[in-house]
N, C-alpha and C positions, 0 to 999 in steps of 0.2 A: 083839353087839359083845364076846361072849365070846373071839373069836379074837384081837383085840387085846390083851386082858390077859392071856391064857394061849397063846401061840402054839405051834402043833403042828408047825409047818413053818421051814424055813430052816434055817441053821448054828447049830450049839451049840459047835463047835469053833473056835478061832483068829478068834474074833471081835473086833472093835476093842474098846478100852476106850470107855467112854461119854464120858470126857472128852478124847478124842483126836478125836471126831468134829468138834466144833466148831472145833478148831484146824486141822483138814485141811480144813474147809469155807472158813475164814477165809484161811488161806494160798492156798487156790486162787482165791479172789476177789481177794486182793491181786497174786499172779502175773498174773490175766487182765488187771488194772488195769496193771501195768507193760509188759506185753506190748502191750497196746492203746497205751500211751504212745509206746513204743518205735516200733511200726509207723507211727502217725500222724505222729510225729517224721521218720521216714525219707520217707514220701510227701511231706510238706509242703518238706522240704529238696530232694529230687529235683525237685519242682514248680518251686520257685524258683530252682534251676539250670537249668531248661530255660527259665524266662522272661527269664533275664539274658543268655542266649546269643543 
């Protein structure tokens, strides 16, 4: 378990700040939910238009 506490590999420059990582994760989840709602809404509207015609 020493490699977890003291990593010897990976990037040492240009790392994200630790506080920014959860913000990016939360934002990606929210964007995914919004995109899914838009997609489902467009599919449902397209299906209802076909059934009316």
